[in-house]
C-alpha positions in Angstrom: 70.9 53.2 21.2 70.6 50.1 18.8 74.3 49.5 19.3 73.8 49.2 23.1 70.9 46.7 22.5 73.2 44.6 20.3 75.9 44.6 22.9 73.4 43.6 25.6 72.1 40.8 23.4 75.6 39.5 22.6 76.5 39.7 26.3 73.4 37.7 27.3 74.0 35.1 24.6 77.6 34.7 25.7 76.5 34.4 29.4 74.0 31.6 28.5 76.7 29.7 26.7 79.2 30.0 29.6 77.3 29.8 32.9 79.1 31.4 35.9 77.7 29.0 38.4 79.4 25.6 38.4 77.6 23.7 41.2 77.9 23.0 44.8 80.3 20.4 46.2 78.7 18.0 48.6 80.6 15.7 50.9 80.4 12.0 50.0 78.3 10.0 52.6 80.1 6.7 52.0 82.2 4.7 49.6 80.2 1.5 49.7 76.6 0.4 50.2 74.9 -2.9 50.9 72.1 -4.0 48.6 70.1 -7.1 47.7 71.4 -7.0 44.1 74.3 -5.5 42.1 72.2 -2.5 40.9 70.4 -1.8 44.2 67.0 -1.9 42.6 65.3 -4.5 44.7 63.6 -3.6 48.0 65.5 -4.8 51.0 62.9 -4.0 53.7 60.0 -1.9 54.7 60.7 0.6 57.6 58.5 2.9 59.7 59.7 6.4 60.6 59.9 6.8 64.4 60.5 10.6 64.1 60.2 13.4 61.6 63.2 14.2 59.5 63.7 17.3 57.3 66.1 16.8 54.4 69.1 19.1 54.5 69.7 18.9 50.8 68.6 17.2 47.5 70.3 13.8 48.3 67.9 13.2 51.2 64.1 12.7 51.6 61.7 14.1 54.1 60.1 11.6 56.4 57.2 12.0 58.8 56.7 10.0 62.0 54.6 6.8 61.2 55.4 7.0 57.5 56.4 3.7 55.7 59.6 3.7 53.6 60.8 1.1 51.1 64.6 0.6 51.8 66.8 -0.1 48.7 70.3 0.2 50.1 72.2 0.8 53.3 75.3 2.9 53.3 78.4 1.3 54.9 79.3 3.6 57.8 82.7 5.3 57.6 84.6 7.1 60.4 82.5 9.7 62.1 79.6 9.7 59.6 76.1 8.7 60.5 74.5 5.6 59.1 72.1 6.4 56.2 69.8 4.2 54.2 68.3 5.0 50.8 64.6 4.5 50.2 61.3 6.0 49.0 58.2 6.8 50.9 55.1 4.6 50.7 51.4 5.2 51.1 48.5 7.0 49.3 48.7 10.0 51.6 52.3 10.6 50.3 51.5 10.0 46.6 53.2 13.2 45.5 56.5 11.9 47.0 56.3 8.3 46.0 59.1 7.2 43.7 61.5 9.8 44.9 64.6 7.9 46.3 66.8 9.6 48.8 68.8 9.1 52.0 67.6 9.3 55.6 69.2 8.4 58.9 68.7 4.8 59.9 68.4 5.6 63.6 65.1 7.4 62.9 63.3 4.3 61.5 62.5 0.7 62.6 62.4 -2.1 60.1 59.0 -3.6 59.9 59.6 -6.4 57.4 62.7 -7.7 55.7 62.1 -8.8 52.2 65.6 -10.0 51.4 69.1 -9.6 52.9 71.4 -6.8 51.8 74.3 -9.2 51.1 75.9 -7.4 48.1 78.4 -4.7 48.8 78.9 -2.3 45.9 80.7 1.0 45.5 78.6 4.2 45.7 80.4 5.8 42.8 78.8 5.9 39.4 80.2 3.3 37.1 81.4 4.5 33.7 79.3 2.9 30.9 81.3 1.9 28.0 80.0 2.2 24.5 79.8 -1.2 22.6 
């Protein structure tokens, strides 16, 4: 009986060290994006949602009709893909979602105010940081 327990413990420990699930591959939305700065941290504009949108996966944010959204970058449309913008929701009634940045379809919002032009085009891939 104790031998079985030891085997189960060893099996569980081995399983924790070598997970079986690797992750889910998600299609890339675009290769480039337009931003106000090289790091895409400055707000480009404030947009208002014209329709509700339910996020299909973790890269996107849910938006509700009438909701205000800070826009940080605009993906450069490729081939048959839709045009997506990256932003975060704004407003006290959405306090639990503020600060979460994600994509949403640009055709579901209207820009209310442009803070600065998105005149920098940068790649969407993560840059490798080199150690000094």
